[in-house]
C-alpha positions as CSV (number, residue, x, y, z in Angstrom):
1,M,-6.3,-30.5,-125.4
2,K,-6.5,-33.6,-123.0
3,C,-5.5,-32.9,-119.6
4,L,-5.2,-35.1,-116.4
5,N,-5.1,-33.7,-112.8
6,I,-3.6,-36.4,-110.7
7,G,-4.2,-36.4,-107.0
8,C,-6.8,-33.8,-107.2
9,G,-8.2,-34.1,-103.8
10,K,-10.9,-31.4,-103.6
11,K,-9.4,-29.2,-106.3
12,R,-11.1,-29.8,-109.6
13,F,-9.7,-28.6,-112.6
14,P,-12.3,-27.7,-115.3
15,G,-11.8,-29.5,-118.5
16,A,-9.4,-32.2,-117.1
17,I,-10.0,-35.7,-115.9
18,N,-9.5,-35.3,-112.1
19,I,-8.2,-38.5,-110.5
20,D,-7.7,-39.3,-106.8
21,I,-7.8,-42.3,-104.5
22,R,-10.9,-41.3,-102.8
23,R,-14.2,-40.0,-104.1
24,T,-14.8,-36.2,-103.5
25,E,-17.1,-33.8,-105.4
26,A,-13.9,-32.9,-107.4
27,V,-13.1,-36.5,-108.6
28,D,-14.0,-38.0,-112.0
29,L,-12.2,-41.2,-111.5
30,V,-11.1,-43.0,-108.4
31,H,-7.8,-44.7,-108.8
32,D,-4.9,-45.5,-106.5
33,L,-1.9,-44.0,-108.3
34,N,0.4,-46.4,-106.5
35,K,-1.2,-49.3,-108.6
36,I,0.5,-49.2,-111.9
37,P,-0.3,-49.2,-114.8
38,W,-2.7,-46.2,-114.5
39,P,-5.9,-46.7,-116.6
40,F,-4.9,-44.6,-119.6
41,E,-3.6,-45.5,-123.1
42,D,0.0,-44.5,-124.0
43,G,0.5,-41.0,-125.3
44,Y,-3.0,-39.8,-124.5
45,F,-2.5,-36.6,-122.6
46,D,-1.4,-33.2,-123.7
47,R,-1.1,-31.8,-120.1
48,I,-0.6,-33.4,-116.7
49,L,-1.3,-31.4,-113.5
50,A,0.5,-33.0,-110.4
51,L,-0.1,-30.4,-107.7
52,D,1.1,-31.5,-104.3
53,V,0.8,-35.3,-105.1
54,L,4.0,-36.7,-106.1
55,E,5.6,-36.7,-102.7
56,H,2.7,-38.8,-101.4
57,L,3.3,-41.8,-103.8
58,D,5.2,-44.8,-102.7
59,D,7.5,-44.9,-105.8
60,L,8.3,-41.5,-107.4
61,I,10.3,-43.1,-110.3
62,A,7.5,-45.4,-111.2
63,A,5.1,-42.4,-111.0
64,M,7.3,-40.4,-113.3
65,E,7.7,-43.4,-115.7
66,E,3.8,-43.6,-115.9
67,I,3.4,-39.8,-116.5
68,H,6.0,-40.1,-119.4
69,R,4.0,-43.3,-120.6
70,I,0.6,-41.5,-120.8
71,T,1.7,-38.3,-122.2
72,K,2.2,-37.1,-125.8
73,P,5.7,-35.9,-126.9
74,G,6.0,-32.3,-125.9
75,A,3.2,-32.5,-123.3
76,L,3.2,-29.8,-120.5
77,I,3.7,-31.3,-117.1
78,Q,3.0,-29.0,-114.1
């Protein structure tokens, strides 16, 4: 299962790609989530974790469209 933890901060999720705007010990990939497109292929992820992050993004609709783009049909979004 391919999992992405967006806006992870210091909360690393084992087995996921942990992405945030700043490097911490938890981050695998540094990327500003306000810069679209995100650096992933269409339909790549089975699961997206977005814990306490969406409210901090500049454009919620664009972020949700990007989540839709990078997830497989039937993906779990939390």
